[in-house]
DRENKE-753739 format. One line per 3 residues: their letters; for each residue z, y, x of N, C-alpha, C, CB. Coordinates in Angstrom, 2 decimals, always signed. Each point is the difference from the previous one (the first is absolute). Glycine has a CB too. Example, Ala and Ser with C-alpha at 12.3 -4.5 7.8 and 13.67 -1.06 7.14 Angstrom:
# DRENKE-753739
as> +7.80/-5.69/+13.19/+0.00/+1.19/-0.89/+0.00/+1.20/+0.90/+1.25/-1.17/-1.89 | -1.97/+2.22/+1.54/+0.06/+1.19/+0.82/+0.73/+1.09/-0.77/-2.15/-0.63/+1.18;
***
This chain:
# DRENKE-753739
mde> -1.84/+2.02/-12.92/+0.85/-0.71/+0.94/+0.82/-1.03/-0.77/+0.09/+2.02/+1.55 | +0.01/-3.19/-1.00/+0.78/-1.06/-0.64/+1.49/+0.35/+0.00/-1.72/-1.69/+0.72 | +2.42/+1.20/-1.71/+1.44/+0.27/-0.12/+0.74/-0.51/+1.24/-0.18/-0.15/-2.52;
gwy> +1.08/+0.96/+3.03/+0.80/-0.37/+1.17/-0.64/+0.33/+1.33/+0.91/-1.78/-1.38 | -2.15/+2.24/+1.38/-0.70/+0.38/+1.22/-0.17/+1.52/+0.02/-1.21/-2.23/+0.10 | +1.21/+2.81/+1.09/-0.11/+1.45/+0.16/-1.07/+0.32/+1.03/+2.42/+0.30/-0.62;
hkg> -3.15/+0.76/+0.39/-0.99/+0.47/+0.97/+0.74/+0.70/+1.13/-1.78/+0.27/-1.81 | +1.59/-0.73/+3.04/+0.70/+0.58/+1.14/-0.92/+0.84/+0.87/+1.56/-1.93/-0.03 | -2.85/+1.65/+0.02/-0.89/+0.81/+0.83/-1.43/-0.47/-0.05/+1.91/+0.45/+1.46;
sfa> -2.80/+0.45/-1.03/-1.42/-0.31/+0.15/-0.38/+0.32/+1.44/-0.50/+0.49/-2.46 | -0.33/-1.32/+3.04/-0.34/+0.15/+1.41/-1.50/-0.10/+0.19/+2.22/-0.97/+0.66 | -2.75/+1.77/+0.25/-1.45/+0.03/+0.24/-0.49/-1.29/+0.65/+0.14/+2.48/+0.24;
dct> +0.71/-3.13/+0.55/-0.35/-1.29/+0.60/+1.29/-0.77/+0.25/-2.10/+0.96/+1.09 | +1.98/-2.16/-0.56/+1.19/-0.84/+0.15/+0.52/-0.06/+1.43/-0.82/-1.33/-1.91 | +0.48/+2.31/+2.75/+0.46/-0.04/+1.38/+1.39/+0.60/+0.18/-2.37/+0.13/+0.70;
emi> +2.79/+0.75/-1.61/+1.32/+0.61/+0.12/+0.50/+0.41/-1.38/-0.54/+0.82/+2.34 | +1.32/-1.70/-2.93/+0.54/+0.27/-1.34/+1.51/+0.17/+0.13/-1.86/-1.34/-1.14 | +2.30/+2.57/+1.26/+1.42/+0.31/+0.19/+0.60/+0.43/-1.33/-0.41/+0.68/+2.40;
msg> +1.52/-1.33/-2.76/+0.72/+0.34/-1.22/+1.46/+0.20/+0.36/-1.62/-1.32/-1.46 | +2.28/+2.20/+0.74/+1.41/+0.27/+0.27/+0.79/-0.05/-1.30/-0.61/+1.42/+2.00 | +1.93/-1.24/-1.88/+0.85/+0.05/-1.17/+0.57/-1.35/-0.41/-1.33/+1.93/-0.71;
fqs> +1.26/-2.92/+1.59/+0.53/-1.31/-0.32/+1.43/-0.13/+0.53/-2.32/-0.97/+0.05 | +3.13/+0.19/-0.73/+1.40/-0.19/+0.35/+0.13/-1.16/+0.99/+0.73/+0.91/-2.25 | -0.07/-0.65/+3.37/+0.22/-1.02/+1.02/+0.81/-1.16/-0.59/-0.09/+1.75/+1.81;
gkq> -0.29/-2.98/-1.46/+0.70/-1.18/-0.47/-0.47/-0.51/-1.36/+1.93/+0.79/+1.30 | -2.86/-0.10/-1.90/-0.50/-0.40/-1.31/-1.39/-0.63/+0.14/+1.34/+1.84/-1.11 | -1.62/-2.84/+0.28/-1.30/-0.65/+0.02/-0.93/+0.66/-1.02/+1.06/-2.17/+0.74;
ysf> -2.29/+2.40/-0.31/-1.02/+0.60/-0.87/-1.22/-0.89/-0.03/+0.84/+2.32/+0.52 | -1.54/-2.30/-1.61/-1.25/-0.75/-0.14/-1.15/+0.98/-0.11/+1.19/-1.93/-1.14 | -2.30/+1.57/+1.77/-1.17/+0.86/+0.05/-1.24/-0.77/-0.42/+1.06/+1.36/+1.83;
rcr> -2.01/-0.65/-2.36/-1.33/-0.52/-0.25/-0.95/+1.18/+0.11/+0.85/-1.89/-1.52 | -2.10/+1.61/+1.77/-0.97/+1.08/+0.15/-1.33/-0.42/-0.60/+1.16/+0.81/+2.10 | -2.03/+0.16/-2.21/-1.37/-0.28/-0.44/-0.89/+1.13/+0.50/+0.81/-1.26/-2.06;
iig> -2.07/+0.96/+2.15/-0.95/+0.98/+0.51/-0.58/+0.81/-1.16/-0.55/-1.51/+1.95 | +0.29/+2.76/-1.66/-0.74/+0.87/-0.92/-1.26/+0.41/+0.75/+2.12/+0.85/-1.21 | -3.26/-1.31/+0.72/-1.26/+0.24/+0.69/-0.45/+1.44/-0.10/-0.61/-2.34/-0.46;
rdn> -0.42/+2.65/+1.20/-0.54/+1.37/+0.02/-0.47/+0.45/-1.38/-0.67/-0.36/+2.36 | +0.30/-0.60/-3.18/-0.44/+0.32/-1.36/+1.17/-0.04/-0.99/-2.27/-0.93/+0.54 | +3.51/+0.91/+0.00/+1.25/-0.04/-0.79/+0.17/-1.29/-0.79/-0.12/+2.45/-0.15;
kvg> -0.62/-3.49/+0.47/+0.23/-1.30/-0.61/+1.20/-0.64/+0.69/-2.48/-0.28/-0.59 | +3.37/-0.28/-0.22/+1.26/-0.55/+0.51/-0.11/-1.51/+0.14/+1.29/+1.88/-1.05 | -0.89/-2.39/+2.22/-0.02/-1.44/+0.24/+1.25/-0.68/-0.55/-1.38/+0.41/+2.04;
pws> +1.46/-1.72/-1.88/+1.16/-0.74/-0.49/+1.23/+0.25/+0.88/-1.54/-1.76/-0.93 | +2.71/+1.50/+0.38/+1.24/+0.13/+0.76/+0.09/-1.09/+1.05/+1.14/+1.04/-1.98 | -0.54/-0.72/+3.12/+0.24/-0.99/+1.06/+1.15/-0.92/-0.40/-0.83/+1.62/+1.75;
hiv> +1.08/-2.62/-0.93/+1.20/-0.80/-0.16/+1.20/+0.88/+0.28/-1.22/-2.13/+0.67 | +2.36/+1.78/-1.19/+1.23/+0.77/+0.20/+0.61/-0.37/+1.35/+0.41/+0.11/-2.50 | +0.00/+0.91/+3.25/+0.70/-0.17/+1.27/+1.37/+0.64/-0.13/-2.18/-0.01/+1.33;
slm> +3.23/-0.72/-0.94/+1.36/+0.54/-0.05/+0.53/+0.21/+1.40/+0.39/-1.15/-2.20 | +0.25/+2.30/+2.42/+0.53/+0.36/+1.32/+1.42/+0.54/-0.14/-2.33/+0.50/+0.82 | +3.16/-0.80/+0.19/+1.34/+0.56/+0.08/-0.08/+1.22/+0.88/+1.12/-2.26/-0.33;
vt> -0.66/+3.41/-0.18/-0.03/+1.25/+0.76/+1.18/+0.01/+0.97/-1.11/+1.24/-1.93 | +0.83/-0.88/+3.19/+1.05/+0.06/+1.02/+0.33/+1.41/+0.35/-0.75/-2.17/+0.89;
***
């Protein structure tokens, strides 16, 4: 894992990815990547930043 980034979860598909433990009013940045059935890892996505409400 790159410095400053943390693993928050793994999901079987992208239809419902629920994460908890975030502080309201704080901005977080996210990125994701796919892990194929053969455990080959794809490239990281672009970074998305969101303000938690």
